[in-house]
DRENLUM-528390 format. One line per 10 residues: number of its first residue (from 1); for each residue x, z, y of C-alpha. Coordinates in pm, 1 decimal, decimal comma, always signed. Each point is the difference from the previous one (the first is absolute). Layout:
BEGIN
NUM	X Z Y; ...
END
This chain:
BEGIN
1	+1021,4 +1750,0 -1911,4; +107,8 -350,3 +101,9; -231,0 -235,1 +180,7; +13,9 -374,9 +20,3; +99,3 -128,5 +344,7; -268,6 -182,3 +195,7; +20,2 -286,5 +247,0; -66,0 +36,3 +371,5; -260,7 -277,3 -13,9; -208,4 +207,6 -240,4
11	-50,0 +264,1 +270,6; -83,9 -241,2 +282,0; -327,0 +49,4 +182,6; -152,8 -223,0 +265,3; -281,6 +145,8 +205,6; -194,3 -162,1 +282,8; -199,6 +174,5 +271,1; -194,9 -119,6 +302,2; +38,0 +208,7 +316,9; -351,0 +101,7 +105,0
21	-110,6 +186,7 +315,7; -7,0 +334,6 -183,8; +370,1 -50,1 -89,2; +121,5 -28,2 +360,8; +92,7 +214,0 +297,9; -109,7 -45,8 +363,7; +245,3 -288,4 +42,4; -144,6 -195,6 -291,7; +307,4 +68,2 -214,6; -10,2 +113,5 -361,8
31	+25,6 +377,5 -21,9; +335,2 +113,4 -140,4; -174,3 +247,8 -228,5; -224,3 -270,0 -145,5; +304,5 -218,4 -71,4; +180,1 +296,7 -157,7; -301,7 +52,5 -225,8; +6,8 -365,1 -110,9; +377,9 +21,4 -57,8; -33,7 +317,4 -208,6
41	-274,9 -147,5 -219,6; +189,7 -326,3 -57,9; +321,2 +187,6 -84,7; -186,0 +236,1 -235,0; -135,0 -296,1 -196,2; +356,4 -137,4 -36,4; +121,4 +337,6 -126,0; -285,5 +25,5 -248,3; +52,1 -355,1 -125,4; +365,4 +79,7 -62,9
51	-55,4 +331,2 -176,4; -345,2 -28,6 -153,2; -64,3 +349,3 +137,3; -151,7 +171,6 +298,3; +260,4 +14,1 +275,8; -1,6 +210,4 +314,4; +159,1 -59,7 +338,4; +307,6 +220,3 +40,5; +123,9 -136,2 +332,2; -23,1 -274,6 +255,5
61	+345,8 -13,1 +147,2; -18,7 -315,8 +203,7; -289,3 -180,1 +163,7; +85,9 -259,2 +260,9; -254,5 -149,6 +238,7; +144,3 -336,4 +105,8; -307,2 -152,1 +166,5; -352,7 +119,0 +73,5; -276,9 -128,6 -224,2; -313,6 -103,2 +186,1
71	-373,1 +14,6 -66,3; -107,9 -293,1 -217,0; +343,3 -65,6 -150,7; +56,8 -23,9 -373,1; +253,8 +248,8 -134,3; +191,9 -68,3 -320,4; +188,0 +282,3 -172,0; +256,6 -74,6 -269,9; +152,8 +284,6 -199,6; +229,5 +41,3 -298,4
81	+230,9 +253,1 -158,6; +348,5 -24,7 +151,8; +173,3 +251,0 -226,0; -80,2 +278,5 -242,9; +165,2 +334,8 -54,6; -89,8 +268,6 -255,4; -365,1 +63,3 +87,9; -14,7 -165,3 +340,7; +13,9 -351,6 +133,2; +36,1 -165,2 +337,3
91	-270,9 -247,1 +91,4; +55,8 -252,3 +278,7; -293,9 -139,0 +196,2; +7,7 -302,6 +228,7; -293,5 -49,3 +235,5; -80,6 -329,6 +166,7; -279,7 -89,8 +240,2; -165,6 -326,3 +89,1; -253,4 -89,6 +267,6; -261,2 -264,5 -74,3
101	+182,0 -333,8 +13,1; +326,0 +177,4 +84,5; +333,8 +37,0 -169,2; +63,5 +290,7 -237,5; +251,7 +252,2 +139,8; +176,5 +312,1 -125,5; -182,2 +296,9 +148,6; +130,8 +303,9 -190,1; +209,8 +117,2 -290,6; +13,3 +331,9 -179,4
111	+181,7 +187,8 -276,2; -182,7 +261,5 -203,2; +103,2 +223,7 -287,6; -247,0 +59,4 -281,8; +21,9 +236,4 -296,4; -166,5 -65,8 -334,6; -188,7 +300,1 -134,2; -154,0 +107,0 -328,9; -347,5 +141,5 -62,4; +116,9 +342,7 +120,9
121	+143,8 -136,5 +324,3; +362,9 +32,9 -110,8; +256,4 -274,1 +69,4; +83,2 -226,4 -293,8; +277,5 -257,3 -50,8; -65,5 -355,0 +118,1; +122,1 -328,2 -150,3; +309,7 -156,2 +156,2; -38,3 -316,2 +206,8; +201,6 -318,4 -39,9
131	+48,3 -198,6 +320,3; +43,4 -373,3 -63,3; +13,2 -185,9 +332,7; +257,6 +43,9 +274,4; -267,6 +159,4 +219,7; -105,0 +241,4 -276,7; +363,2 +100,1 -59,1; +52,6 +57,8 +374,0; -308,3 +222,2 +18,6; +109,2 +180,4 -318,9
141	+342,1 +83,8 +150,1; -139,4 +100,9 +339,2; -252,5 +230,8 -168,7; +283,6 +212,5 -137,8; +141,3 +54,4 +349,6; -344,2 +90,8 +135,3; -44,5 +249,5 -286,1; +334,2 +162,6 +78,0; -103,3 +25,0 +365,9; -335,9 +155,5 -99,5
151	+171,5 +258,5 -219,3; +247,4 +90,7 +276,6; -287,1 +44,0 +245,2; -202,2 +205,6 -251,3; +295,8 +232,9 -57,2; +35,9 +50,8 +376,6; -368,0 +89,0 +36,5; -13,2 +245,5 -293,2
END
């Protein structure tokens, strides 16, 4: 079964959150777990937009905290499919934060692997992705290296 390739832009998701008191730790910083939840949801929507199917998180292999995010800041999450494989795809998420009247700054980035599943929970093939821009092509190429690293690590653990 052949599938038509899709564009990266068709899987893009932009999500905005406001950091409220219930989202923070004792220092007034956004809880890492809360941010991971927002990242996972945003990435899942990208995966589902790309495949038109329910997709499940298979792994989070990199999550970098560059700067703390404070109470009252606005958090913007941007995700898209970087590359697809047989039934899995890598989703990249960029997180920025902005204080009221302040400058937007990169706060976090993450790479997640999602798998498309059928009604019985079995993996199914996903459409290929066609990167167009220089940035999309760079992310596409780097995703292959990250996948190879994930598979090497998985084989060591098993």
